[in-house]
Structure formats: structure tokens, C-alpha cells
C-alpha positions in Angstrom: 96.3 40.5 132.6 93.5 39.9 130.1 94.4 38.4 126.7 91.1 38.8 124.8 89.8 41.7 122.7 88.0 44.6 124.4 85.9 46.8 122.0 83.9 49.9 122.8 80.7 51.1 121.1 80.7 48.0 119.0 77.6 47.5 116.9 75.9 44.2 117.9 73.9 43.6 114.7 76.7 41.5 113.2 76.8 39.3 116.4 73.1 38.5 116.5 71.3 36.0 114.3 68.5 38.6 113.5 71.3 40.9 112.3 69.9 43.8 114.3 70.9 45.6 117.5 72.5 48.8 118.7 76.0 49.2 120.1 77.5 47.6 123.2 79.1 50.1 125.5 81.9 47.5 125.9 82.3 44.1 124.1 84.8 41.5 125.3 85.8 38.5 123.3 87.8 36.2 125.6 90.8 34.2 124.5 89.7 31.1 126.4 87.9 30.1 129.5 90.6 31.1 131.9 90.9 34.5 130.2 87.2 34.9 130.6 87.4 34.1 134.3 90.3 36.6 134.7 88.3 39.3 132.9 85.2 38.9 135.0 87.3 39.1 138.2 88.5 42.5 137.3 85.1 44.0 136.4 83.8 46.7 138.7 81.3 45.6 141.3 77.7 45.9 139.9 78.8 46.1 136.3 75.9 45.0 134.0 77.0 41.9 132.0 75.3 40.2 129.1 76.6 37.0 127.7 76.2 36.2 124.0 77.0 33.1 122.0 75.7 32.9 118.4 73.2 35.7 119.2 70.1 33.5 118.6 67.0 33.8 120.7 68.1 37.3 121.5 66.8 40.7 120.4 69.1 43.6 121.1 67.1 46.8 120.9 68.3 49.6 118.6 69.6 51.7 121.6 72.2 49.1 122.4 73.5 47.8 125.7 74.9 49.7 128.6 77.6 47.8 130.4 79.6 44.9 129.2 78.7 42.2 126.6 80.8 39.0 126.6 80.8 37.2 123.3 81.9 33.5 123.4 81.3 32.8 119.7 84.4 30.9 118.5 85.7 30.9 122.1 85.0 28.4 125.0 85.0 25.8 122.3 86.6 22.8 124.1 84.6 19.6 123.7 85.8 16.1 124.7 84.8 12.7 126.0 85.9 12.3 129.7 87.3 9.2 131.3 84.0 8.4 133.0 82.1 8.5 129.7 80.6 12.0 130.0 80.8 14.6 127.3 82.5 17.8 128.4 81.2 20.8 126.4 82.2 24.4 127.0 79.5 27.2 126.7 80.7 28.5 123.3 80.3 25.3 121.3 77.4 25.4 118.8 74.7 22.9 119.7 74.8 21.4 116.2 78.5 20.6 116.8 77.6 18.9 120.0 75.0 16.7 118.3 77.5 15.6 115.6 80.3 14.9 118.1 78.1 12.8 120.3 76.9 10.7 117.3 80.5 10.2 116.2 81.3 8.9 119.7 78.5 6.4 119.4 76.4 8.2 122.0 72.6 8.7 121.4 70.1 11.2 122.9 71.7 14.5 121.8 70.5 14.4 118.2 67.8 17.1 118.9 70.6 19.6 119.5 71.2 19.7 115.7 67.9 21.8 115.5 68.9 24.4 118.0 70.6 27.5 116.4 72.6 28.5 119.4 75.5 27.6 121.7 75.6 25.3 124.6 75.6 28.2 127.0 72.4 29.6 125.6 70.8 26.1 125.5 71.6 25.6 129.2 70.2 29.1 130.1 66.8 28.5 128.6 66.5 24.7 128.5 66.4 24.9 124.7 64.7 22.1 122.8 63.8 20.9 119.4 62.2 17.9 117.8 60.9 16.6 121.1 64.2 16.8 123.0 65.3 19.2 125.8 68.8 20.2 126.9 68.5 19.6 130.6 67.3 16.0 130.1 70.9 15.1 129.2 72.8 17.3 131.7 74.8 15.6 134.4 76.5 18.7 135.9 77.3 22.3 135.0 80.2 24.6 135.7 79.3 28.1 136.6 81.0 31.5 137.0 79.6 34.2 139.3 80.1 37.9 139.2 83.0 37.8 141.6 84.9 35.3 139.3 84.3 32.3 141.5 83.8 29.0 139.7 81.6 26.2 141.1 80.2 22.9 139.9 76.4 22.4 140.3 74.0 19.5 139.8 70.7 19.7 138.0 68.9 19.3 141.3 70.2 22.8 142.2 67.9 24.3 139.5 64.2 24.4 138.8 63.9 23.2 135.2 60.7 23.9 133.2 59.7 24.2 129.6 62.1 26.8 128.1 63.1 28.2 131.4 65.7 27.5 134.1 65.5 29.1 137.6 68.4 29.2 140.0 71.1 30.6 137.8 70.7 34.2 138.7 73.9 36.1 139.2 76.0 33.4 137.5 76.8 32.1 134.0 77.3 28.7 132.5 80.9 27.9 131.6 80.5 24.3 130.6 78.4 21.2 131.0 78.9 17.5 131.4 76.4 15.5 129.3 75.3 12.0 130.2 74.2 9.9 127.2 73.6 6.3 126.3 75.8 4.2 124.0 74.1 3.4 120.7 74.5 3.0 117.0 76.7 5.8 115.6 75.5 5.4 112.1 71.8 5.4 113.1 72.4 8.5 115.2 74.1 10.3 112.3 71.3 9.4 110.0 68.8 10.7 112.5 70.6 14.0 112.6 70.7 14.2 108.9 66.9 13.6 108.8 66.2 16.2 111.4 68.4 18.8 109.5 66.5 18.0 106.3 63.2 18.4 108.1 64.4 21.7 109.5 65.4 23.0 106.1 62.0 22.1 104.6 60.0 23.7 107.4 62.0 26.6 108.7 63.4 29.8 107.0 67.0 28.9 107.6 68.2 31.1 104.7 66.9 34.3 106.4 68.0 36.1 109.6 65.8 35.0 112.5 66.2 34.1 116.2 64.7 30.7 115.9 61.3 30.1 117.4 59.9 33.4 118.8 57.1 32.0 121.0 56.8 29.0 123.4 54.3 26.4 122.4 51.2 26.7 124.7 50.2 23.5 126.5 48.6 21.0 124.0 49.1 23.3 121.0 51.6 24.9 118.8 52.4 28.6 118.5 52.9 28.3 114.8 49.4 26.8 114.3 47.7 29.6 116.3 49.6 32.3 114.4 48.8 30.8 111.1 45.1 30.3 112.1 45.0 34.0 112.9 46.0 34.8 109.4 49.4 36.3 110.2 51.7 34.3 107.9 53.5 36.8 105.8 52.4 39.8 107.9 55.1 42.4 108.0 55.9 45.6 109.8 58.7 47.4 108.1 61.5 44.9 107.4 60.2 42.4 110.0 57.9 39.6 108.7 56.1 36.6 110.0 57.7 33.9 108.0 55.5 32.5 105.2 57.3 29.2 105.7 57.0 28.8 109.5 54.7 31.1 111.4 56.6 30.9 114.7 59.6 32.6 113.0 59.9 36.3 112.5 62.5 37.0 109.8 64.5 40.1 108.9 63.8 40.6 105.2 66.7 42.9 104.7 66.5 46.2 106.6 64.5 45.5 109.7 65.1 47.4 112.9 64.9 45.8 116.4 61.9 48.1 117.1 60.0 46.7 114.1 60.7 43.2 115.2 59.6 43.9 118.7 56.5 45.7 117.5 55.6 42.7 115.3 56.1 40.3 118.2 53.7 42.4 120.3 51.2 42.6 117.4 51.2 38.8 116.9 50.7 38.3 120.7 47.7 40.6 120.7 46.1 39.3 117.6 46.4 35.7 118.7 44.9 36.5 122.1 42.1 38.5 120.5 41.2 35.9 117.9 42.3 32.6 119.5 42.0 33.4 123.2 45.5 32.2 123.9 48.3 34.4 125.4 51.6 33.5 123.6 54.7 33.7 125.8 58.0 34.6 124.1 61.1 32.4 124.0 63.2 35.3 122.8 65.1 37.4 125.3 64.7 41.2 124.6 67.4 43.4 126.0 68.8 46.9 125.6 67.4 50.3 125.2 64.7 51.6 122.9 65.3 54.6 120.7 63.1 57.1 118.8 59.5 57.3 119.8 59.7 54.0 121.7 62.4 55.3 124.0 60.4 56.5 126.9 57.3 54.3 126.9 56.4 50.8 125.8 53.1 50.2 123.8 51.7 48.6 127.0 52.0 51.9 128.8 48.9 53.2 127.0 46.7 50.2 127.8 43.8 49.6 125.4 43.2 52.5 123.1 39.8 53.1 121.4 40.2 54.9 118.1 37.0 56.8 117.7 36.2 57.6 114.1 33.2 58.3 111.8 30.6 60.3 113.7 27.5 61.7 112.1 28.7 65.0 110.8 29.4 66.0 107.2 33.0 65.0 107.6 32.2 61.3 108.4 33.8 59.9 105.3 37.1 61.7 105.9 37.0 60.7 109.6 36.7 57.0 108.6 39.7 57.3 106.3 41.7 59.1 109.0 40.6 56.6 111.6 41.6 53.6 109.6 45.1 55.1 109.1 45.5 55.9 112.8 44.3 52.5 113.8 46.8 50.7 111.5 49.6 52.9 112.8 48.8 52.1 116.4 48.8 48.4 115.5 52.1 48.8 113.8 53.5 50.4 117.0 52.3 47.4 119.0 49.5 49.4 120.8 46.4 47.4 121.9 44.1 49.5 119.7 40.5 48.9 118.7 38.7 50.7 115.9 35.3 52.2 116.9 32.9 53.6 114.3 30.7 56.0 116.2 27.3 56.2 114.6 25.4 57.5 117.6 26.3 57.9 121.2 30.0 57.7 122.1 29.0 56.1 125.4 27.2 53.4 123.6 30.1 52.9 121.3 32.5 52.4 124.1 30.4 50.0 126.1 32.1 46.6 126.4 35.4 47.7 124.9 37.1 48.2 128.3 39.3 51.0 126.8 41.9 52.8 128.9 42.1 55.9 126.7 40.7 57.3 123.5 42.4 58.5 120.3 39.8 60.9 118.9 39.8 61.2 115.1 36.2 62.3 114.6 36.3 65.5 112.5 33.7 68.2 112.8 30.6 68.5 114.9 30.2 65.8 117.5 33.9 65.1 117.7 35.7 68.3 117.4 33.3 70.7 119.2 33.7 69.8 122.8 30.7 67.5 123.0 32.7 64.3 122.8 35.4 65.8 125.1 32.7 66.5 127.7 31.4 62.9 127.5 34.9 61.5 127.8 35.7 63.6 130.8 32.4 62.6 132.5 33.5 59.0 131.9 37.0 59.9 133.2 38.5 58.6 130.0 41.8 60.2 128.9 41.7 61.3 125.3 43.9 63.0 122.6 43.8 66.6 121.7 42.3 69.7 123.2 39.8 69.9 126.1 36.1 70.8 126.2 36.4 74.7 126.1 39.1 74.9 123.5 37.3 72.4 121.3 34.0 74.1 121.5 35.6 77.5 120.8 37.7 76.6 117.8 34.9 74.6 116.2 33.2 78.0 115.8 35.3 79.9 113.3 33.5 83.2 114.1 34.3 83.0 117.8 37.8 82.0 117.1 38.3 85.1 114.9 36.8 87.2 117.7 39.4 85.8 120.1 42.2 86.4 117.7 41.1 89.9 116.9 40.7 90.7 120.6 44.3 89.5 121.2 45.5 91.7 118.4 46.2 89.0 115.9 45.3 89.7 112.2 42.4 87.8 110.6 40.5 88.8 107.4 37.5 91.1 107.8 34.1 89.3 107.9 30.4 89.8 108.0 27.8 87.5 109.6 25.0 86.5 107.1 21.8 85.6 109.0 19.6 86.0 106.0 19.2 87.7 102.6 18.7 91.0 104.3 22.4 91.0 105.4 23.7 90.6 101.8 23.8 94.2 100.8 25.5 95.2 104.0 28.1 92.6 103.4 28.8 93.9 99.9 29.2 97.4 101.2 31.6 96.3 104.0 33.7 93.7 102.2 33.2 94.2 98.5 34.1 91.3 96.2 35.3 88.7 96.0 34.4 87.0 99.3 34.3 83.5 100.6 31.2 82.2 102.4 31.6 79.7 105.1 29.4 77.6 107.6 30.9 78.6 110.9 30.8 75.2 112.5 32.0 72.9 109.6 35.4 71.7 108.6 37.2 70.3 105.5 36.0 73.3 103.5 32.5 71.7 103.5 29.8 74.2 102.4 32.3 76.9 101.4 31.9 78.9 98.2 33.6 81.9 96.6 31.4 84.7 95.4 32.3 87.4 92.8 28.9 89.2 92.6 25.5 89.5 94.4 23.9 86.5 92.7 26.8 84.2 93.6 26.8 85.6 97.2 23.1 84.7 97.5 23.8 81.2 96.1 26.7 80.7 98.5 24.6 81.8 101.4 22.0 79.2 100.4 24.6 76.4 100.2 26.2 77.3 103.6 22.9 77.6 105.3 22.1 74.0 104.6 24.5 72.9 107.3 22.3 74.4 110.1 24.9 76.7 111.7 26.0 80.3 111.6 27.1 81.6 108.2 29.6 84.4 107.5 31.3 85.9 104.5 35.0 86.6 104.7 37.0 89.1 102.6 39.0 87.1 100.0 42.7 87.2 100.6 45.0 87.4 97.6 48.3 85.9 98.4 49.9 82.6 99.3 48.3 79.9 101.5 50.2 78.1 104.2 49.3 75.7 106.9 51.2 75.0 110.1 50.9 71.7 112.1 51.4 72.0 115.8 52.4 69.1 118.0 52.8 69.4 121.8 53.2 73.1 121.6 55.8 73.2 118.8 55.3 74.1 115.1 56.0 71.5 112.5 57.6 72.5 109.1 55.3 74.9 107.2 53.6 73.8 104.1 52.6 76.0 101.2 49.5 75.0 99.2 48.8 75.5 95.6 45.7 74.3 93.7 44.3 75.0 90.2 40.8 75.0 91.7 39.1 78.1 92.9 40.4 77.5 96.5 41.6 74.7 98.6 38.2 73.0 98.9 37.1 69.5 99.8 38.0 68.0 96.4 41.5 69.6 96.5 42.1 68.4 100.0 41.1 64.7 99.7 40.7 63.7 96.0 42.5 65.9 93.5 45.9 64.9 92.2 46.6 68.4 90.9 47.1 70.0 94.4 50.7 70.9 95.0 52.2 70.8 98.5 55.5 72.6 99.0 57.4 71.4 102.1 59.9 73.1 102.5 57.5 75.9 102.0 60.1 78.2 100.2 60.0 81.0 102.8 63.3 82.3 104.2 64.2 80.5 107.4 63.5 83.5 109.7 60.1 84.1 108.1 59.1 80.4 108.3 60.1 80.4 112.0 58.0 83.6 112.6 55.0 81.9 110.9 55.4 78.9 113.1 55.6 81.1 116.2 52.4 82.9 115.1 50.6 79.6 114.7 51.7 78.4 118.1 50.5 81.7 119.6 47.2 81.5 117.8 46.6 78.1 119.3 47.6 79.2 122.8 45.2 82.2 122.6 42.2 79.9 122.2 43.5 77.2 124.7 44.4 74.5 122.2 46.6 71.7 123.5 48.0 68.4 122.1 47.9 68.8 118.4 46.3 71.0 115.8 46.7 72.7 112.4 46.5 76.5 111.8 45.7 77.8 108.3 47.3 81.2 107.4 47.5 83.4 104.3 50.4 85.8 103.6 48.8 88.5 101.5 50.3 90.5 98.7 51.5 93.1 101.2 53.4 90.5 103.3 50.8 90.5 106.1 50.1 87.1 107.8 46.4 86.6 108.2 45.0 83.8 110.4 42.1 81.8 108.7 41.1 79.0 111.1 42.4 76.3 113.4 41.6 72.6 113.4 41.9 70.6 116.6 41.4 67.2 115.0 43.2 67.5 111.7 42.9 65.0 108.9 45.2 61.9 108.9 44.6 60.6 105.4 47.1 60.1 102.7 46.4 63.6 101.5 46.5 65.2 105.0 48.9 68.0 105.9 50.0 67.3 109.4 51.5 63.9 108.4 53.2 65.6 105.5 54.8 68.2 107.8 55.8 65.5 110.3 57.5 63.6 107.5 59.5 66.7 106.5 60.6 66.9 110.2 61.9 63.3 110.0 58.9 61.7 111.7 57.2 58.7 110.2 53.4 58.4 110.2 53.6 55.8 112.9 55.8 58.0 115.1 53.4 60.9 114.6 50.4 58.9 115.7 52.5 57.7 118.7 53.3 61.3 119.7 49.7 62.4 119.4 48.7 59.4 121.6 51.2 60.6 124.2 49.2 63.8 124.5 46.4 61.8 126.1 48.7 61.1 129.0 48.3 64.7 130.2 44.5 65.0 129.8 43.1 66.8 132.8 40.2 64.8 134.4 40.2 66.6 137.8 
């Protein structure tokens, strides 16, 4: 008959020193050591069990723990001096209490335990240390409990003891320890503890939630020095921050999630390796299940990701802004990303980077027209977005319109303008106003509205400067919408309003007067139908991964497809991130989801 408390779906944040963590399927708080033994004996065979003391040096992920968590905080607290001069300490006693007890008994050598923010059980498990001392240096014997409920006594020689690691305890847990110390000056020992605690208060962020030291010190160096040298003191991801006081501490500034802390840990590791050439190993134990966009894959799953940006087309400046935002988001997610400004050959740009896949954010020609996609496929390099044929097709607005028209989808009437001789025929066919467009440019570059023949001639001249096909399109009077598509599904629709003549480059990237309505204001069934139309329009031209479809609903209520972008903008003014936010997706999560599309790139 168990006597302790058994809780279900208990949130673990209040039990961890980081104050984060999802729920435990079951949490047991034993009455005492014998009750704990009785509880373990009645557990089903193979039941996953996690032991917690003060919850330091432990990161419980936001998805929580399946199985049973045993919490010994405030339990297993017996501590006494034995007849043979050893100190008997149960696993739930805080290390700081052990240090003070030993000093009061006139025993020296355990003072360092005052600097360990955990219990004796945790200290035994990882050979915890502080101020030059290590736990197992003072251990005479340990009492252990295995999964069947059997209790055994074991000597230190039964284990392989290393810096911050203990091997040989698999399948069993520490119930207690017998510590062997030397007699000494009690007053001097107490003064030493006082001095160590004062030093800890001066150098460590003890007033903020943390797990203690996150990383092991590499041989001959200090993790904190390397992190500080890398310039990461104070660096934050969400509510997780590298402590400005001690760089080997990551603190919860108030509202951190476990995912943000883990992402920051991964980011610090990569930055130190990249800039200092040292691979930091973690002290902290990370357990539990991820949630959200981290749930299925870890950042390491993607390998090294080259973020290709820039290019040489007219949209270079926008691409650099998009690329910088994407690169930072991937870093925030813990992905090993490298920013690559492509100013010439993509092959040359990728030489020496040793990338495993590409996040393509080059807008316009050279990045969105199938050329880069063909190069990457020849290199057998997975990449984000659509393939060669779909990219080449959709980069050409005229051929996209032909495909849509052939499938029976509605798009505004148009007329190709090869030279001045086509102008009168265009006027006869379309009338005024019209909008003139370069067929192979994006971001509304080179586009002009014409109300008369002179303006049409001028618009033709402007568009022709971009060395591609030019066409005039009948002006649609109505409301303008855009639909982001991610992995074959429509994001919330956005309605656009601008006081400018149309939604041009200035309105897209610089103006503060552009209004974005999301929700778009359409009835639910009409918004759903518009999303389905956009998804169909993308499927007709073979688009995969992600894209953005621009649509007008004219004054008669007819939806008219305008164009599709297969590498949409990702700046602070961009529309796909805006729609994703309305769907409850952060910018980082959106970038992560787009990166996942590279996992299905066909390179056969």
C-alpha cells in the first residue's frame, strides 16, 4: 500500500529550477524511502521512470514526460553521522544542506557541495562539482534501487567515474550515499562555505531561474570564457537568455519555453564551434517530448543549410532583406545555417560551405525561374520550393496565364506588346486603363498603369528596359487579395489596400500607408473558396512547397487570377509571414515549415 501522492497530468514547470516543462503523465511524491521502494515494486514492467530532485541540471521539454516521474524534493531527507564516522545522506537532501551538516560535524572536504544547486541523488548521477571539488571524490558507498524494487549497496569501484559523468548505474537509481570525510576545523570549514556562497552570488545569476552550468568545461579551458569570447553574453531567443553575469548560465527571463532554451543551447554550441573551434558538451539533461514545429524533427535533422539570397536580378535588394530574416529565423530555431550572398554562379557560392540543403530566397530571375533549381538538382542538393519546370513556368506571367486559361481558370485579358506597332491593337482589344508588365520580373518592378496612348507608350518603354517579354493587362476594378500556400494548403487570405495607383514596389516594401486586412473580411465560405482557387491555380502549374497567389475579385464578384510567386518575400512587409501569423504561426515556425519542404525535393 503506497502512502505518497500520485498526480496525473501534473505540469512540471513548478518542479524544475528553469521553471519550464510540460506535464508528467504520472508524478509520484513518496512519503519516505520505504514508500518509494514499495511504489517502484508495483510499477508495470518496462514503465519509463524519471527521477527528479530539485529539478536543476534538467530541461523538461514542453511536450512533457510519458511514464512516471518520481520527485524526491522534501523527501528522502534523512542525513546523519554513522557510528563508523561516515555521513549517511539520502538522495533527496539538497547538496548545500550536506555541505553545512558536514562542516557542523567538524568534517572537511564537502564544502564545494554548497555551490551545487541540486540534491545528493542528482550529484551522484552526474558526478556534480563546483569550486574544484567533485561528488564521487568523497563517496564511500552508495545504496541503489533497481526497476524491480531490489535494493543493493555498491562501492565506487563498481562505476566508471569521469568529469560530469557516471557510467554503470543504468537501470537503477541512487537512494543514498555514505560520504567519507576528514576531521578538521569546523569554524574554518563554515567560513569557507560562506566565502564560496558569496563568490557564487557575485558571479552567478542566482536570482533568476536557471539549471546551473549548461556546458561542461572543455579540457584546459572554461565554457563561460569561450561563450563570452564568441560575443554571446546577453544573447536571447524569446525568454531564454545567456546570462550577462555568467556566460555558462542560460536564464529564464520570465516567459521562456523549453523549446526556446533548447534552441539557445544549440545556437551557442554552433556559434562557439564555428568561431572558437571547440565543441561544447552539455551538462544539462534534456528529456521529454517536443511540441509545435519542433515535434517531429530536431534542428540537426536538416544538416547544414545554405540560405541563398541576393542574386543579380532587379529584386536583389528585397532578396537580401528576405534572406537576412530567414537566416536569423533558422538560427533562432537552432538550425546550422549559413548565409550566402550569391553575386554570380551559385556553384561558386556553395564551394567550401559543405551544405546539406538549400533554403532558396533569391527572388526573380536567376533564383525563381528554374535556373538555380536546375543547378541544385545537378549538384544533387535538396532545396526549398518548386522544381525546375514549375519555377520556369511561373516566372513567366504570360505562360502562367495561358496555362490557367487552358484549364478554364479566369485571368484578366491581355495583349503582348513586342513594339510600338502593337499599341493600337492593344487599345482596340483592351481599352483603358491597362497595366503594363515585364513578363519575367517580380515585386511589381517595371509595372505601370496607363490611361491613354501616351502613357501606354511610356509604360512599354519602362517595361522593355528589363529585357523580357512585355504585355498589357486589362485593369481590374475591384478588391485585391493574396493567398499564401504552404505544403498544399491555403493560409488565411489577406486583402490589400493602398492609396497609391496600385500595389507597386514602394507600397510592398517601403510605404507605411498600405493597409493589410487579415482577416480579409470575406464571408467564411467565400474565403475558403478563394483559398481553394489559389491552391488549384498552384497545382495547375506544378507549384510545390510554398507560394503566393495574387487574385482580384472584380465588381461583378468574379475572382480573377493575376500571378503566382514561387519564392515570395519574407521581409517585415511581406504577406506570407503576415498570413502565417494570422494562422497562429510565428515567423520562425513558418521558416521551419518551408525548410521542411526541402525534405521531399525529388533528385532522382
